[in-house]
Each structure stands twice: as C-alpha cells, then as structure tokens.
N, C-alpha and C positions, 0 to 999 in steps of 0.2 A: 567380375565375378569373384565372389569371396572364396578364400581358401578353406579346406576342410578344418585346418587348425582354429580358424576364427569361430568355428561352431563351439569350440571348447575354449573359450576365452580365459578360463581360470587356468593359471599355471604359476608354479613356483620355481624360482631359480636358486640353486644352493651349491656349496661345496662340501665335499666330505674331504677334510684336510684342504688340499689345494686343487682336487679333481672338481671340474664343473659338471653340473647336472641341470636339467630342466624337467619338471613333471607337470604333465597336462591332465585336466579332467574337468568334468562339469560342475563338480561341487568338492572341490578339494578341501575347503575349510571344514565342511561337515565331516568328511570321512576322516581328517586328521584328528579333529577333537574326538571323534567315536573310537579311534585307535588308542588315543591317550587315555581316555576314560577306561578302555579295557585292559590297560596294564595292571598286572598283579605283582607288586613289589614283594608282597608277604609270601610269595611261592618260595623264595629261598629260605627264609626263616621257618616255614612250615617243614619243608624238607629237612632242616636241621633238627627240628624238635621231633620229627618222626624217626630219624636215624640215631639221635642221641642215646636212647636206651639201650640200644645194642652194643654201646661201647663197653659196657660192664658184662656182657655175655660171653664168658670165655668157655662155656660148658657145651656149645653147640657147634662144633666144627670150625672154630676160629672165627665166629661172626663179628667178634669185637674188632678183630684185624680188618675184616672186610668194611665194617662200619666206618672205621677210620678212613679207609680210602674213598668211601662214598662221601663222606663229609668234606674230605679234601677235594674232591672233584667238584662238588656243589659250590664250595668257596671260590675256586678259580672262575668257574662258570659265572658266578654271581658278580666277581670282579669285572670280568669283561662286559657283561650286561649293565652294570652301573656305570662304567665309564663310557660305554657306547651311547647309553641314554643321555648322559650329561653332555657329551660332545653334539649329539643330535639337538639337544636343547640350545646349545650355543650357536651352531650354525645353520640349523634348518627348523627353527621352531614351528613354522608353518607347513612343514611336511616332514614329520618325525619319522613315519614309517618309510618315507623314501630314502632318508639318510641311513636308516637301519638296514635297508634292502641293500644299499651300494657300498657300505662300509667293508673293508677288509681288515683282517687281525693286525697287519702292519700299520694301518692308519691309528688304530687305537694306541699302540705302542709309541708312534711318532708324536701324536698329540699330547700324550701323557708327558713325554720328554720335553715338549715345548712348555708346558705349565710348570714342570719341574724347575725349568731354567728361567722361568719368567719371561718367557718369549712371546712373540707376537703370533696370533691365530686369527684368521678371518672369522668374524662372529657377528651375531645380531644382538648381542647384549650391550654394545657399546664400549667394551673393555679395549684399551689400547695395549695393555701389556696383561697377559693372563697369568694368574696365580690363583691356587686353591681358595684362599682368602677372597679374592675378588669374585670368583665364581659363586662361593658360597653366599657372599653378601647379596649378590643380585637374585640368586634362587630364593632367598629367605627375606627379600625386601619387603614384603607385606606382613611380615611378623612384627608385632608391636615391641617396644623397647622392654617391656616386661610382660610375661605370660603367667597365668595361673594354671598349673597342671591339674591332673585328675584328683591329686590328693590335696588341692587348695594350697599348694606351696607356689610362692612367686619365683620364677626362673627368668633370669635376665637374658635378654636376646644375645649379649655379647658372650655368655657361656655357650649358648647354641652354635652361634657363628664360630667361635674359636674351636669349640669341640669337634664340629664337622670339618673344619678346615684342617686340623690335626688329623683326624680320622683319614681323610682323603690323600694326605701325605703318605701316611702308613699304608694305606691300600695300594697307593701307586708303587711304593717301595716293593710290596709283596708281588705285585703283578709284574713288574719289570725284571724281577730277579730271574737270571737266564735258566735256572734249573726248574722254575716254577712252570715254564711253558713246555719245556722238555718233559717233565713229569706228566703234566696234564694231557699232552698229546699222546703220551704212551698209554695213559688210563683209556682215553677216549677211543683210539685206533688200535684195535686188536688186543687191549689190556696186556700191553708189553711189559708189565712190571711185576715183581714178586712182592706181595704185601708183607708188611712188617718191618720194624726198625732193625738197627744194628748196635753192636756193642764194640767198643774200642778201648784198648787200654796199653800201657806200656809196663816194662818189666826189665830190670838190669839183667845183663847177659853175664854168664860165667866165662864165656868165650865167643867170639864173633859167631852169631846164628844160633847160639845155644842159651836159652834162658835160664837164670839161676833160680832153681826152684825154692832155694832158701829165701828169696826175697819175695815181698808181696807184689802182686799186680796192682798198679794204679789204674783205676777204670776212669777213663776221660768221657765216655758216653756210653748209655745203655737204655734203649727204649724199645718198647713193645711195638710201637706205632711209626710207621713210616714207608718207605718202598725202596726198591733197588731195581735197576735195570741197566742194560747196555745201550750205550749211545755211539754214534759214529761221528768222528772228527777228521775232516778233510786234511791229507797230508799236503804240506805246503808245496806249491809248484805243480799240483796236478788237480784235475777235474774228475778223474776217475777213481782215485785211491783214497781209502779211509782207513783210519786205525780205530780200534775198539777201545772204549773207555767204560768202566763200571762207575755208574753214578748211584750213590745210596744216600737216603735222606732220613732224618729223624725229625718228627714234630709231634706237637701236642695237640690231639684232636679235640680235647675237653673244652678248648678255648674258642674253637671254630663257630659253635652256635652263637657266641657272644659277638664275634666278628661280623657273623651274617645278620645278626639283629641290627648292628649298625648300618651295613650295606643296604639292607632292606629299607630302613628308616630314610637313608638318604635318597634312595630311589622313590620313595613315596613323596618326598619333598620336591623332587624334580617334577614328579607328575602333578602335584598340586599347584606348582609355580605356572606350569604350562596351562592347566585349566583356567586359572585366574586370568593369565596373560592373553588367552585366546577367547575370552568370554563365555567360557562354560558354566555350568551350575556350580557356584562356589560351595554349596552344600556338600558337594561330593570331592571337594579339594581338602584333603587332610594332611597337614603338615604334622611331621612326628619329630620328636626330640626327646633327649635324656635330661633330667634334672640336675644331676651332678657333673662336673667336669671330668672326674675320674672315669665316669662310664664310658667316654669317648676314648679314653687312652688305655684303660685297664687290659681290654683283649690283646693289645700289642706289648704289653709289659711282661708277658710270659713267654719264654722261648726254651727250646731245647738246648742243652749244653752240646758243643760239637754237632750242629744241625745237618752238616752234609760233609761226605767224604768221596772224592773222585779218584779213581786209581786206573791208570793205563795198564792194560794187560799185554802190551807189547810195544816195543820202541822201534820205530822206524826211523833211521837217520838220513836216508835219501830217497829220492822218488823212485819207486820200482819202474822198471822199463817195459811192463806189459802195456800194450796198446789196446785201443778200442776194438781194433780189427781181430786181435788176438782172443779178446773176450768173446766177441760175437762168433769166432770161429768154433768155439767150443759147442755151439748148437747146430752146426752144420753136419750133415751126414758124411 
C-alpha cells in the first residue's frame, strides 16, 4: 500500500541557516516560480519616493520629522527583506517561499555574520566560502562582460559586481548595528520612540558644574532628524532586573531614498537570477544596475556627525535582592 506522501512525490529539502525542513506539494516548482515572479522589489523605492517630498514640509505639524521616521523604518524593513531573499536564493532556490516562511530574525543576523567573516554556509550555489563578492558573482553570472545601458553607455560587468559587493557590505554593517534593531523594533511595536534628532555640545566651566557664559559653546552634533527612546539593559547576575538607558540617534534621511534604490535594485537581481535558473520566462527577468561605481558607494558616504548617544539614567552597582515571588506578590489581594 502506498503512503499518502507518495501521492505528493514533489518535495524540497532545505535548511534555514542550519535548521532542516522538507516541504511537500503536488507542484512545488510551479508554485515557487509563481511566487518569485510575484515579488515586487520596487515596493521599497516606491515608498521612499512617496515619502521623500514630506521631508521638506515643516509647516504641517512636524510632518518632516515623521516622514524621516517613516523612511528610516522602510529602510530597515528593506534591508531585512533583501538579506532574507538573498539567503533564500542561496539555501532554498527551489522553495523560496518556504525559506521565507520559516526564517527568524536571528537567522538573518547569523547568516550575515558568516558572510562578513568569509565563513561556510550550506548553500545551493556551489560556494565553499561565502563572501558578498562570491554571492554577487553567482547572482549576476548571466550578465555579459559589458552591458549597454539605456543611455547607450557601455558599463563593464566588473563595475556592477564590485558595486553591489561593496553595497551589500555597507548594507550589512547598517543592519547589524545594535541600535538599528533596537530603534526599528521600537518604531514597529507601539511606536516607543520620540521623533527628532538631538543637539550636543561642550563648553568650558567657570567652576565644576557651572558653564562659563563668556566661553562659546562648541556644537558637536545638531540634527532635526533622528529618534530617542528608552531601552532596558539586564543587570549582571540577574534575570529579573534591568536598568534604563536613553538611546538617541541622529541620521540624515535625505540619503535613504538613494540607499533604498540600491537595495531594490539588488532584490531585482536576485529575482532575475532565480527566474533564469528555474526556467521561467526570461523576458520577465530584469537585471538592474547603475552605470558609475560611485553610485553604489555615494549613499553610504554621507553620515551624521556624532550619530548616537546612549546615557544611563541610573547606576546600579549590585544585583537588587527583590525576588520573582516578591514581584508576583504585588498582584495578590
């Protein structure tokens, strides 16, 4: 007697980082290709262009500050999506939607870290050691050595490969920065931040704790755009007790649409590579690139001076003696 699983002979085995999965269906290949064709990498650049105009609107209730927060949120969302799609391409090209359904945020960070260190990742691309350069070369393997762009200019493939390799490195640095995930989660969950940047300066004192008004203030940072919010930090030696820290960030939102254009272009290339590799309609596979090397680097060459400041609001030198039972007791009659 045949088992029920044999009726659905099509299956794909894959890993998410090192976690194994197997997905069964009667027509996985068709569903996978349909999913890939339905991806819309331009979604993020569309949002960026839609929000960009509000950055200069300072007359209507501070919309420019809210627009900056929206752009920041879109950028981090796009980074996660781009890296998740990239690793799905590497580990489960025959079941992209399955990989994306099973990954966790920690998997993305771990896999990025492995690439950053040139480590090994189980993959279907034939890469022994994974680097951004190696991943880009695989994704853009079908590009000719020279390409004629829409302006009839010849662009060398090496310019494109080097450009995206460098951009992915910068994108990874942005994504792995600890304050990035803290800020993004605070925006997503309950909007736990105060929009707007901060100013920071130093001034000589006439006596300890008293600024010398005759001396000028040296401004080290001053931005309209950024965010501030409180974070909790575990007190050493305890699972119950946390101290409070104020995390403030300055950033330049005007460059985020440019960054998002690069992110969207990379996602389009992953989509195109998969369509080609899986035998889809190549007319719908569109590789995207920029003509000049500086276009891949320029969005990351602008940064805010003194971009972040963390301040502890309380100093706890030893683990408090309050126990879990004592906390729960406060809810009893």
